[in-house]
C-alpha positions in Angstrom: 10.6 -22.3 94.1 7.8 -24.9 94.4 5.2 -25.7 91.8 1.6 -25.0 92.5 -0.9 -27.8 92.3 -3.4 -27.6 89.5 -6.9 -26.5 90.4 -9.7 -29.0 90.4 -11.2 -27.3 87.2 -7.9 -27.8 85.3 -7.5 -31.4 86.5 -11.1 -32.2 85.4 -10.6 -30.6 82.0 -7.3 -32.4 81.6 -9.1 -35.8 82.2 -11.9 -34.9 79.7 -9.3 -34.0 77.1 -7.4 -37.2 77.7 -10.7 -39.2 77.2 -11.3 -37.4 74.0 -7.8 -38.0 72.8 -8.1 -41.8 73.5 -11.4 -42.1 71.7 -11.1 -43.7 68.2 -11.7 -41.0 65.6 -10.4 -39.8 62.3 -8.2 -36.7 62.8 -10.7 -34.4 64.3 -10.2 -31.1 66.1 -10.8 -30.8 69.8 -14.5 -30.3 70.5 -15.6 -26.7 70.9 -17.0 -27.5 74.4 -13.5 -28.4 75.6 -12.0 -25.2 74.1 -14.7 -23.1 75.7 -13.9 -24.6 79.1 -10.2 -24.1 78.5 -10.7 -20.4 77.6 -12.8 -19.8 80.7 -10.1 -21.5 82.9 -7.4 -19.6 81.0 -9.0 -16.3 81.9 -9.2 -17.2 85.5 -5.9 -19.0 86.0 -3.7 -17.9 83.2 -3.3 -19.3 79.6 0.2 -20.8 80.2 -0.9 -22.7 83.4 -4.0 -24.1 81.8 -2.3 -25.1 78.5 0.5 -26.8 80.3 -1.8 -28.5 82.8 -4.1 -30.0 80.2 -1.5 -30.4 77.5 -3.0 -28.2 74.7 -1.4 -25.7 72.4 -0.7 -22.4 74.2 -0.8 -20.4 71.0 -4.2 -21.9 70.1 -5.6 -21.2 73.6 -4.3 -17.6 73.5 -5.9 -17.0 70.0 -9.2 -18.3 71.2 -9.0 -16.2 74.4 -8.3 -13.1 72.3 -11.1 -13.9 69.8 -13.7 -14.2 72.6 -13.0 -11.0 74.4 -16.1 -9.1 75.2 -16.5 -5.6 76.7 -17.7 -5.8 80.3 -21.4 -5.0 80.7 -22.0 -1.3 81.2 -18.7 -0.5 79.5 -18.9 2.2 76.8 -15.9 2.6 74.5 -15.3 6.1 73.1 -13.0 7.2 70.3 -10.7 10.2 70.7 -13.0 12.3 68.5 -16.0 11.5 70.8 -14.0 12.5 73.9 -12.6 15.7 72.4 -15.8 16.7 70.7 -18.6 18.7 72.2 -20.8 16.9 74.7 -24.5 16.5 74.0 -26.6 19.4 75.4 -27.1 19.2 79.1 -24.5 16.5 79.8 -21.3 18.5 80.1 -17.9 17.0 80.2 -16.4 14.8 82.9 -12.7 14.1 83.0 -11.1 11.9 85.6 -7.3 11.7 85.9 -5.2 9.6 88.3 -1.5 8.9 88.7 0.5 6.0 90.1 0.5 7.5 93.6 -3.2 7.4 93.9 -3.9 11.1 93.4 -7.1 11.5 91.5 -8.8 14.6 90.1 -12.3 14.7 88.6 -13.4 17.7 86.6 -17.0 18.4 85.6 -17.6 21.2 83.1 -20.7 22.3 81.3 -19.2 22.1 77.9 -16.2 20.8 75.9 -12.7 20.9 77.5 -9.2 21.3 76.2 -8.2 17.7 77.2 -4.6 18.1 76.2 -4.1 21.2 78.3 -5.8 19.6 81.3 -3.7 16.4 81.1 -0.5 18.5 80.7 -1.4 20.7 83.7 -2.1 17.6 85.8 1.2 15.9 84.9 3.2 19.0 85.5 1.7 19.9 88.9 4.3 20.6 91.5 7.1 20.6 89.0 
């Protein structure tokens, strides 16, 4: 099992962190700019790989990654009550279900739906 070479981005960040570590200073935290870059690389290449590659604390990187999570643009999070409640007039209810085999069903109804019954029927099909 071979080891993968570090990406150019991780190597560059590692050099920047090394320069910061060598600079004379009184016990200061790593600059936010370096953490921001580490978080971006961690999302793309994995927290462990980046932390190990630039020699920073894995736990600290994971905490910063979790704290900076944003919902994707256009994403709307709904609570269970919103999903099970009545839809606004004229919008109806749309439910999409899929399983591990790739089977997908989309149901569009003019009003509220018994979501529990629909999911149960989908999971028990062909049983």
